[in-house]
All heavy atoms as TSV, in Angstrom:
chain	resi	resn	atom	element	x	y	z
A	1	MET	N	N	191.113	50.166	26.350
A	1	MET	CA	C	189.682	50.200	26.540
A	1	MET	C	C	189.108	51.561	26.143
A	1	MET	O	O	188.009	51.632	25.611
A	1	MET	CB	C	189.386	49.884	28.013
A	1	MET	CG	C	187.951	49.669	28.293
A	1	MET	SD	S	187.377	48.186	27.454
A	1	MET	CE	C	185.769	48.065	28.082
A	2	LYS	N	N	189.864	52.635	26.409
A	2	LYS	CA	C	189.393	53.965	26.035
A	2	LYS	C	C	189.233	54.090	24.523
A	2	LYS	O	O	188.312	54.746	24.049
A	2	LYS	CB	C	190.363	55.035	26.516
A	2	LYS	CG	C	190.349	55.279	27.983
A	2	LYS	CD	C	191.314	56.402	28.319
A	2	LYS	CE	C	191.461	56.584	29.792
A	2	LYS	NZ	N	192.409	57.657	30.100
A	3	THR	N	N	190.127	53.450	23.787
A	3	THR	CA	C	190.075	53.521	22.330
A	3	THR	C	C	188.796	52.877	21.801
A	3	THR	O	O	188.152	53.407	20.896
A	3	THR	CB	C	191.305	52.826	21.721
A	3	THR	OG1	O	192.481	53.377	22.291
A	3	THR	CG2	C	191.336	52.988	20.220
A	4	VAL	N	N	188.412	51.762	22.384
A	4	VAL	CA	C	187.213	51.061	21.948
A	4	VAL	C	C	185.975	51.906	22.240
A	4	VAL	O	O	185.072	52.036	21.408
A	4	VAL	CB	C	187.109	49.684	22.631
A	4	VAL	CG1	C	185.789	49.016	22.315
A	4	VAL	CG2	C	188.272	48.802	22.224
A	5	VAL	N	N	185.936	52.507	23.407
A	5	VAL	CA	C	184.795	53.339	23.780
A	5	VAL	C	C	184.707	54.562	22.878
A	5	VAL	O	O	183.619	54.932	22.416
A	5	VAL	CB	C	184.896	53.756	25.269
A	5	VAL	CG1	C	183.833	54.776	25.621
A	5	VAL	CG2	C	184.787	52.537	26.173
A	6	LEU	N	N	185.820	55.195	22.589
A	6	LEU	CA	C	185.827	56.356	21.696
A	6	LEU	C	C	185.412	55.969	20.279
A	6	LEU	O	O	184.687	56.717	19.606
A	6	LEU	CB	C	187.197	57.019	21.685
A	6	LEU	CG	C	187.567	57.793	22.953
A	6	LEU	CD1	C	188.996	58.297	22.862
A	6	LEU	CD2	C	186.610	58.932	23.185
A	7	PHE	N	N	185.851	54.805	19.829
A	7	PHE	CA	C	185.468	54.332	18.506
A	7	PHE	C	C	183.968	54.054	18.442
A	7	PHE	O	O	183.305	54.418	17.466
A	7	PHE	CB	C	186.260	53.063	18.154
A	7	PHE	CG	C	185.953	52.529	16.790
A	7	PHE	CD1	C	186.369	53.202	15.658
A	7	PHE	CD2	C	185.225	51.353	16.639
A	7	PHE	CE1	C	186.083	52.710	14.392
A	7	PHE	CE2	C	184.940	50.858	15.387
A	7	PHE	CZ	C	185.366	51.544	14.262
A	8	GLN	N	N	183.420	53.427	19.467
A	8	GLN	CA	C	181.983	53.173	19.504
A	8	GLN	C	C	181.193	54.472	19.551
A	8	GLN	O	O	180.151	54.604	18.906
A	8	GLN	CB	C	181.631	52.298	20.703
A	8	GLN	CG	C	182.063	50.874	20.553
A	8	GLN	CD	C	181.762	50.049	21.788
A	8	GLN	OE1	O	181.479	50.590	22.856
A	8	GLN	NE2	N	181.822	48.735	21.648
A	9	LEU	N	N	181.665	55.438	20.303
A	9	LEU	CA	C	181.007	56.740	20.378
A	9	LEU	C	C	181.026	57.434	19.021
A	9	LEU	O	O	180.027	58.019	18.590
A	9	LEU	CB	C	181.672	57.617	21.439
A	9	LEU	CG	C	181.057	58.980	21.676
A	9	LEU	CD1	C	179.633	58.839	22.183
A	9	LEU	CD2	C	181.892	59.781	22.644
A	10	ALA	N	N	182.148	57.350	18.322
A	10	ALA	CA	C	182.241	57.947	16.985
A	10	ALA	C	C	181.294	57.254	16.010
A	10	ALA	O	O	180.664	57.915	15.174
A	10	ALA	CB	C	183.681	57.861	16.476
A	11	LEU	N	N	181.157	55.947	16.105
A	11	LEU	CA	C	180.222	55.219	15.247
A	11	LEU	C	C	178.778	55.609	15.537
A	11	LEU	O	O	177.976	55.767	14.615
A	11	LEU	CB	C	180.392	53.710	15.426
A	11	LEU	CG	C	181.540	53.067	14.681
A	11	LEU	CD1	C	181.597	51.573	14.991
A	11	LEU	CD2	C	181.417	53.281	13.193
A	12	ILE	N	N	178.452	55.779	16.796
A	12	ILE	CA	C	177.087	56.174	17.158
A	12	ILE	C	C	176.771	57.560	16.627
A	12	ILE	O	O	175.697	57.797	16.080
A	12	ILE	CB	C	176.898	56.094	18.687
A	12	ILE	CG1	C	176.912	54.636	19.136
A	12	ILE	CG2	C	175.612	56.775	19.122
A	12	ILE	CD1	C	176.986	54.447	20.631
A	13	VAL	N	N	177.712	58.487	16.756
A	13	VAL	CA	C	177.504	59.844	16.247
A	13	VAL	C	C	177.373	59.823	14.720
A	13	VAL	O	O	176.495	60.491	14.159
A	13	VAL	CB	C	178.650	60.773	16.700
A	13	VAL	CG1	C	178.598	62.114	15.982
A	13	VAL	CG2	C	178.587	60.986	18.204
A	14	ALA	N	N	178.206	59.052	14.046
A	14	ALA	CA	C	178.112	58.945	12.582
A	14	ALA	C	C	176.799	58.300	12.163
A	14	ALA	O	O	176.199	58.699	11.167
A	14	ALA	CB	C	179.297	58.131	12.053
A	15	PHE	N	N	176.330	57.321	12.921
A	15	PHE	CA	C	175.055	56.653	12.648
A	15	PHE	C	C	173.899	57.652	12.747
A	15	PHE	O	O	173.056	57.728	11.851
A	15	PHE	CB	C	174.882	55.528	13.665
A	15	PHE	CG	C	173.628	54.712	13.489
A	15	PHE	CD1	C	173.646	53.586	12.685
A	15	PHE	CD2	C	172.462	55.047	14.138
A	15	PHE	CE1	C	172.510	52.809	12.533
A	15	PHE	CE2	C	171.321	54.283	13.988
A	15	PHE	CZ	C	171.348	53.161	13.181
A	16	ILE	N	N	173.875	58.431	13.814
A	16	ILE	CA	C	172.798	59.414	14.004
A	16	ILE	C	C	172.858	60.492	12.939
A	16	ILE	O	O	171.829	60.887	12.373
A	16	ILE	CB	C	172.872	60.008	15.424
A	16	ILE	CG1	C	172.538	58.928	16.452
A	16	ILE	CG2	C	171.929	61.200	15.579
A	16	ILE	CD1	C	172.798	59.331	17.887
A	17	TYR	N	N	174.056	60.970	12.619
A	17	TYR	CA	C	174.203	61.996	11.587
A	17	TYR	C	C	173.727	61.474	10.228
A	17	TYR	O	O	173.025	62.176	9.505
A	17	TYR	CB	C	175.667	62.438	11.497
A	17	TYR	CG	C	175.916	63.443	10.403
A	17	TYR	CD1	C	175.544	64.764	10.565
A	17	TYR	CD2	C	176.514	63.064	9.212
A	17	TYR	CE1	C	175.765	65.693	9.569
A	17	TYR	CE2	C	176.733	63.976	8.201
A	17	TYR	CZ	C	176.357	65.297	8.393
A	17	TYR	OH	O	176.569	66.204	7.389
A	18	GLY	N	N	174.074	60.259	9.885
A	18	GLY	CA	C	173.645	59.676	8.611
A	18	GLY	C	C	172.138	59.507	8.552
A	18	GLY	O	O	171.515	59.767	7.517
A	19	TRP	N	N	171.527	59.086	9.654
A	19	TRP	CA	C	170.080	58.912	9.676
A	19	TRP	C	C	169.361	60.252	9.521
A	19	TRP	O	O	168.383	60.355	8.778
A	19	TRP	CB	C	169.649	58.235	10.978
A	19	TRP	CG	C	168.200	57.881	10.991
A	19	TRP	CD1	C	167.645	56.755	10.477
A	19	TRP	CD2	C	167.124	58.660	11.518
A	19	TRP	NE1	N	166.276	56.788	10.667
A	19	TRP	CE2	C	165.937	57.939	11.300
A	19	TRP	CE3	C	167.058	59.894	12.156
A	19	TRP	CZ2	C	164.701	58.426	11.703
A	19	TRP	CZ3	C	165.819	60.379	12.549
A	19	TRP	CH2	C	164.661	59.640	12.325
A	20	VAL	N	N	169.871	61.286	10.185
A	20	VAL	CA	C	169.264	62.617	10.061
A	20	VAL	C	C	169.419	63.136	8.630
A	20	VAL	O	O	168.479	63.720	8.075
A	20	VAL	CB	C	169.870	63.598	11.093
A	20	VAL	CG1	C	169.450	65.023	10.822
A	20	VAL	CG2	C	169.461	63.191	12.498
A	21	CYS	N	N	170.569	62.936	8.026
A	21	CYS	CA	C	170.762	63.356	6.628
A	21	CYS	C	C	169.813	62.612	5.698
A	21	CYS	O	O	169.294	63.203	4.740
A	21	CYS	CB	C	172.202	63.130	6.200
A	21	CYS	SG	S	173.350	64.292	6.917
A	22	ASN	N	N	169.566	61.332	5.963
A	22	ASN	CA	C	168.610	60.571	5.161
A	22	ASN	C	C	167.206	61.128	5.347
A	22	ASN	O	O	166.462	61.260	4.375
A	22	ASN	CB	C	168.643	59.096	5.553
A	22	ASN	CG	C	167.746	58.258	4.680
A	22	ASN	OD1	O	167.798	58.347	3.465
A	22	ASN	ND2	N	166.911	57.458	5.307
A	23	LEU	N	N	166.834	61.480	6.552
A	23	LEU	CA	C	165.522	62.062	6.807
A	23	LEU	C	C	165.354	63.383	6.062
A	23	LEU	O	O	164.311	63.633	5.453
A	23	LEU	CB	C	165.325	62.262	8.312
A	23	LEU	CG	C	163.985	62.808	8.760
A	23	LEU	CD1	C	162.871	61.830	8.412
A	23	LEU	CD2	C	164.004	63.087	10.247
A	24	ILE	N	N	166.384	64.197	6.063
A	24	ILE	CA	C	166.342	65.465	5.333
A	24	ILE	C	C	166.217	65.217	3.832
A	24	ILE	O	O	165.485	65.920	3.137
A	24	ILE	CB	C	167.586	66.317	5.671
A	24	ILE	CG1	C	167.501	66.781	7.122
A	24	ILE	CG2	C	167.722	67.507	4.726
A	24	ILE	CD1	C	168.770	67.420	7.636
A	25	ALA	N	N	166.910	64.202	3.324
A	25	ALA	CA	C	166.819	63.876	1.897
A	25	ALA	C	C	165.416	63.424	1.521
A	25	ALA	O	O	164.913	63.778	0.453
A	25	ALA	CB	C	167.840	62.797	1.539
A	26	VAL	N	N	164.752	62.667	2.395
A	26	VAL	CA	C	163.386	62.219	2.119
A	26	VAL	C	C	162.428	63.407	2.146
A	26	VAL	O	O	161.547	63.528	1.285
A	26	VAL	CB	C	162.956	61.123	3.120
A	26	VAL	CG1	C	161.471	60.847	3.027
A	26	VAL	CG2	C	163.742	59.856	2.868
A	27	ILE	N	N	162.585	64.299	3.093
A	27	ILE	CA	C	161.742	65.498	3.151
A	27	ILE	C	C	161.944	66.338	1.896
A	27	ILE	O	O	160.994	66.837	1.301
A	27	ILE	CB	C	162.045	66.297	4.434
A	27	ILE	CG1	C	161.570	65.516	5.651
A	27	ILE	CG2	C	161.382	67.671	4.381
A	27	ILE	CD1	C	162.019	66.100	6.965
A	28	HIS	N	N	163.182	66.476	1.475
A	28	HIS	CA	C	163.472	67.239	0.257
A	28	HIS	C	C	162.875	66.548	-0.966
A	28	HIS	O	O	162.397	67.211	-1.892
A	28	HIS	CB	C	164.972	67.410	0.095
A	28	HIS	CG	C	165.342	68.256	-1.076
A	28	HIS	ND1	N	165.645	67.720	-2.303
A	28	HIS	CD2	C	165.441	69.596	-1.221
A	28	HIS	CE1	C	165.914	68.683	-3.147
A	28	HIS	NE2	N	165.792	69.839	-2.511
A	29	LEU	N	N	162.886	65.230	-0.989
A	29	LEU	CA	C	162.316	64.469	-2.101
A	29	LEU	C	C	160.831	64.781	-2.262
A	29	LEU	O	O	160.355	65.008	-3.374
A	29	LEU	CB	C	162.524	62.971	-1.872
A	29	LEU	CG	C	161.880	62.009	-2.862
A	29	LEU	CD1	C	162.675	62.018	-4.167
A	29	LEU	CD2	C	161.845	60.614	-2.283
A	30	PHE	N	N	160.111	64.820	-1.159
A	30	PHE	CA	C	158.678	65.074	-1.233
A	30	PHE	C	C	158.356	66.546	-1.479
A	30	PHE	O	O	157.361	66.868	-2.116
A	30	PHE	CB	C	157.970	64.598	0.036
A	30	PHE	CG	C	157.817	63.112	0.075
A	30	PHE	CD1	C	158.413	62.367	1.076
A	30	PHE	CD2	C	157.096	62.439	-0.890
A	30	PHE	CE1	C	158.279	60.988	1.122
A	30	PHE	CE2	C	156.957	61.064	-0.867
A	30	PHE	CZ	C	157.549	60.339	0.151
A	31	SER	N	N	159.177	67.441	-0.962
A	31	SER	CA	C	158.871	68.868	-1.110
A	31	SER	C	C	159.241	69.413	-2.489
A	31	SER	O	O	158.748	70.471	-2.881
A	31	SER	CB	C	159.577	69.674	-0.028
A	31	SER	OG	O	160.972	69.613	-0.208
A	32	SER	N	N	160.088	68.718	-3.230
A	32	SER	CA	C	160.530	69.226	-4.523
A	32	SER	C	C	159.761	68.618	-5.700
A	32	SER	O	O	160.104	68.869	-6.846
A	32	SER	CB	C	162.022	68.961	-4.709
A	32	SER	OG	O	162.259	67.576	-4.794
A	33	ASP	N	N	158.760	67.807	-5.426
A	33	ASP	CA	C	157.982	67.131	-6.464
A	33	ASP	C	C	158.855	66.325	-7.417
A	33	ASP	O	O	158.588	66.250	-8.617
A	33	ASP	CB	C	157.132	68.128	-7.263
A	33	ASP	CG	C	155.978	68.670	-6.444
A	33	ASP	OD1	O	155.526	67.937	-5.547
A	33	ASP	OD2	O	155.538	69.793	-6.707
A	34	ALA	N	N	159.902	65.738	-6.889
A	34	ALA	CA	C	160.778	64.895	-7.701
A	34	ALA	C	C	160.087	63.547	-7.933
A	34	ALA	O	O	159.265	63.114	-7.119
A	34	ALA	CB	C	162.107	64.679	-6.983
A	35	PRO	N	N	160.397	62.886	-9.038
A	35	PRO	CA	C	159.785	61.568	-9.273
A	35	PRO	C	C	160.274	60.555	-8.236
A	35	PRO	O	O	161.409	60.616	-7.770
A	35	PRO	CB	C	160.263	61.196	-10.674
A	35	PRO	CG	C	161.466	62.022	-10.914
A	35	PRO	CD	C	161.287	63.281	-10.125
A	36	LEU	N	N	159.390	59.650	-7.877
A	36	LEU	CA	C	159.715	58.639	-6.876
A	36	LEU	C	C	160.490	57.508	-7.546
A	36	LEU	O	O	159.930	56.706	-8.288
A	36	LEU	CB	C	158.431	58.123	-6.237
A	36	LEU	CG	C	158.577	57.342	-4.942
A	36	LEU	CD1	C	159.266	58.198	-3.889
A	36	LEU	CD2	C	157.231	56.894	-4.450
A	37	THR	N	N	161.777	57.465	-7.305
A	37	THR	CA	C	162.638	56.451	-7.911
A	37	THR	C	C	162.931	55.343	-6.901
A	37	THR	O	O	162.502	55.399	-5.750
A	37	THR	CB	C	163.960	57.082	-8.372
A	37	THR	OG1	O	164.624	57.619	-7.219
A	37	THR	CG2	C	163.719	58.192	-9.378
A	38	THR	N	N	163.668	54.360	-7.334
A	38	THR	CA	C	164.052	53.263	-6.449
A	38	THR	C	C	164.883	53.773	-5.275
A	38	THR	O	O	164.700	53.332	-4.139
A	38	THR	CB	C	164.854	52.207	-7.236
A	38	THR	OG1	O	164.083	51.787	-8.358
A	38	THR	CG2	C	165.171	51.017	-6.371
A	39	SER	N	N	165.770	54.699	-5.547
A	39	SER	CA	C	166.576	55.281	-4.482
A	39	SER	C	C	165.696	55.991	-3.455
A	39	SER	O	O	165.937	55.896	-2.248
A	39	SER	CB	C	167.579	56.270	-5.074
A	39	SER	OG	O	168.275	56.942	-4.066
A	40	GLY	N	N	164.685	56.689	-3.928
A	40	GLY	CA	C	163.773	57.371	-3.014
A	40	GLY	C	C	162.990	56.404	-2.153
A	40	GLY	O	O	162.789	56.633	-0.959
A	41	ILE	N	N	162.553	55.304	-2.748
A	41	ILE	CA	C	161.807	54.297	-1.995
A	41	ILE	C	C	162.689	53.662	-0.929
A	41	ILE	O	O	162.268	53.458	0.209
A	41	ILE	CB	C	161.225	53.237	-2.956
A	41	ILE	CG1	C	160.161	53.877	-3.840
A	41	ILE	CG2	C	160.647	52.062	-2.181
A	41	ILE	CD1	C	159.682	52.995	-4.965
A	42	ILE	N	N	163.926	53.367	-1.290
A	42	ILE	CA	C	164.849	52.771	-0.317
A	42	ILE	C	C	165.156	53.762	0.802
A	42	ILE	O	O	165.270	53.392	1.966
A	42	ILE	CB	C	166.125	52.279	-1.018
A	42	ILE	CG1	C	165.779	51.116	-1.929
A	42	ILE	CG2	C	167.167	51.856	-0.007
A	42	ILE	CD1	C	166.927	50.615	-2.764
A	43	ARG	N	N	165.266	55.053	0.471
A	43	ARG	CA	C	165.479	56.071	1.513
A	43	ARG	C	C	164.286	56.148	2.452
A	43	ARG	O	O	164.448	56.328	3.650
A	43	ARG	CB	C	165.750	57.422	0.890
A	43	ARG	CG	C	167.139	57.571	0.335
A	43	ARG	CD	C	167.368	58.993	-0.148
A	43	ARG	NE	N	168.682	59.154	-0.706
A	43	ARG	CZ	C	169.756	59.488	0.019
A	43	ARG	NH1	N	169.642	59.702	1.296
A	43	ARG	NH2	N	170.925	59.607	-0.561
A	44	ILE	N	N	163.083	56.014	1.906
A	44	ILE	CA	C	161.885	56.029	2.755
A	44	ILE	C	C	161.897	54.827	3.694
A	44	ILE	O	O	161.566	54.939	4.877
A	44	ILE	CB	C	160.611	56.053	1.883
A	44	ILE	CG1	C	160.522	57.383	1.137
A	44	ILE	CG2	C	159.369	55.834	2.730
A	44	ILE	CD1	C	159.480	57.414	0.044
A	45	ILE	N	N	162.282	53.672	3.183
A	45	ILE	CA	C	162.386	52.473	4.021
A	45	ILE	C	C	163.471	52.663	5.084
A	45	ILE	O	O	163.369	52.140	6.191
A	45	ILE	CB	C	162.670	51.232	3.153
A	45	ILE	CG1	C	161.478	50.942	2.255
A	45	ILE	CG2	C	162.997	50.009	4.002
A	45	ILE	CD1	C	161.728	49.890	1.207
A	46	GLY	N	N	164.493	53.457	4.767
A	46	GLY	CA	C	165.591	53.693	5.694
A	46	GLY	C	C	165.229	54.544	6.891
A	46	GLY	O	O	166.002	54.636	7.838
A	47	ILE	N	N	164.052	55.163	6.891
A	47	ILE	CA	C	163.656	55.948	8.061
A	47	ILE	C	C	163.327	55.035	9.247
A	47	ILE	O	O	163.899	55.206	10.320
A	47	ILE	CB	C	162.502	56.910	7.716
A	47	ILE	CG1	C	163.013	57.979	6.750
A	47	ILE	CG2	C	161.942	57.567	8.975
A	47	ILE	CD1	C	161.948	58.877	6.208
A	48	PRO	N	N	162.438	54.034	9.099
A	48	PRO	CA	C	162.215	53.159	10.257
A	48	PRO	C	C	163.328	52.125	10.457
A	48	PRO	O	O	163.536	51.661	11.573
A	48	PRO	CB	C	160.884	52.468	9.946
A	48	PRO	CG	C	160.734	52.535	8.486
A	48	PRO	CD	C	161.457	53.777	8.040
A	49	VAL	N	N	164.026	51.767	9.399
A	49	VAL	CA	C	165.143	50.819	9.509
A	49	VAL	C	C	166.411	51.658	9.652
A	49	VAL	O	O	167.011	52.074	8.664
A	49	VAL	CB	C	165.213	49.894	8.267
A	49	VAL	CG1	C	166.361	48.913	8.406
A	49	VAL	CG2	C	163.904	49.174	8.062
A	50	GLY	N	N	166.777	51.906	10.883
A	50	GLY	CA	C	167.828	52.869	11.197
A	50	GLY	C	C	169.169	52.603	10.543
A	50	GLY	O	O	169.831	53.519	10.062
A	51	PHE	N	N	169.590	51.349	10.500
A	51	PHE	CA	C	170.903	51.038	9.934
A	51	PHE	C	C	170.960	51.389	8.445
A	51	PHE	O	O	171.929	51.984	7.985
A	51	PHE	CB	C	171.224	49.552	10.139
A	51	PHE	CG	C	172.571	49.152	9.635
A	51	PHE	CD1	C	173.701	49.567	10.299
A	51	PHE	CD2	C	172.701	48.398	8.497
A	51	PHE	CE1	C	174.961	49.220	9.827
A	51	PHE	CE2	C	173.940	48.034	8.020
A	51	PHE	CZ	C	175.074	48.450	8.692
A	52	LEU	N	N	169.906	51.062	7.718
A	52	LEU	CA	C	169.846	51.385	6.292
A	52	LEU	C	C	169.826	52.892	6.082
A	52	LEU	O	O	170.513	53.424	5.221
A	52	LEU	CB	C	168.623	50.732	5.657
A	52	LEU	CG	C	168.393	50.981	4.166
A	52	LEU	CD1	C	169.535	50.383	3.371
A	52	LEU	CD2	C	167.067	50.399	3.743
A	53	GLY	N	N	169.038	53.588	6.890
A	53	GLY	CA	C	168.970	55.038	6.791
A	53	GLY	C	C	170.289	55.710	7.120
A	53	GLY	O	O	170.657	56.717	6.506
A	54	ALA	N	N	171.017	55.154	8.076
A	54	ALA	CA	C	172.298	55.742	8.435
A	54	ALA	C	C	173.314	55.610	7.315
A	54	ALA	O	O	174.087	56.518	7.047
A	54	ALA	CB	C	172.833	55.079	9.702
A	55	ILE	N	N	173.298	54.478	6.629
A	55	ILE	CA	C	174.229	54.282	5.507
A	55	ILE	C	C	173.820	55.157	4.335
A	55	ILE	O	O	174.674	55.818	3.729
A	55	ILE	CB	C	174.275	52.795	5.105
A	55	ILE	CG1	C	174.927	51.987	6.211
A	55	ILE	CG2	C	175.019	52.614	3.799
A	55	ILE	CD1	C	174.887	50.514	5.993
A	56	LEU	N	N	172.534	55.206	4.016
A	56	LEU	CA	C	172.082	55.997	2.876
A	56	LEU	C	C	172.252	57.485	3.121
A	56	LEU	O	O	172.377	58.266	2.170
A	56	LEU	CB	C	170.623	55.678	2.556
A	56	LEU	CG	C	170.375	54.312	1.971
A	56	LEU	CD1	C	168.887	54.064	1.852
A	56	LEU	CD2	C	171.045	54.168	0.636
A	57	GLY	N	N	172.228	57.911	4.350
A	57	GLY	CA	C	172.399	59.328	4.653
A	57	GLY	C	C	173.768	59.861	4.281
A	57	GLY	O	O	173.940	61.044	4.011
A	58	TRP	N	N	174.743	58.988	4.227
A	58	TRP	CA	C	176.095	59.417	3.882
A	58	TRP	C	C	176.299	59.499	2.378
A	58	TRP	O	O	177.316	60.024	1.908
A	58	TRP	CB	C	177.123	58.463	4.476
A	58	TRP	CG	C	177.313	58.716	5.930
A	58	TRP	CD1	C	176.727	58.049	6.960
A	58	TRP	CD2	C	178.119	59.720	6.527
A	58	TRP	NE1	N	177.114	58.578	8.151
A	58	TRP	CE2	C	177.976	59.599	7.914
A	58	TRP	CE3	C	178.939	60.715	6.016
A	58	TRP	CZ2	C	178.649	60.445	8.796
A	58	TRP	CZ3	C	179.595	61.548	6.891
A	58	TRP	CH2	C	179.452	61.420	8.269
A	59	PHE	N	N	175.349	58.989	1.585
A	59	PHE	CA	C	175.519	58.979	0.131
A	59	PHE	C	C	174.417	59.750	-0.542
A	59	PHE	O	O	173.356	59.918	-0.106
A	59	PHE	CB	C	175.543	57.556	-0.423
A	59	PHE	CG	C	176.688	56.760	0.124
A	59	PHE	CD1	C	176.494	55.823	1.121
A	59	PHE	CD2	C	177.967	56.967	-0.336
A	59	PHE	CE1	C	177.538	55.085	1.621
A	59	PHE	CE2	C	179.031	56.246	0.157
A	59	PHE	CZ	C	178.807	55.302	1.144
């Protein structure tokens, strides 16, 4: 049971870290006057849709 709880805790921490990295990438996208590409639009959508943002934050 401890293993399952530790695994879930690690997933939650990775989820939050990925979402924060995605948020930083979106802020950087707007502050650098980069062109708005499909990847940028999907990253913007990933801010309110947490699961998408968490995955995109790792890439």
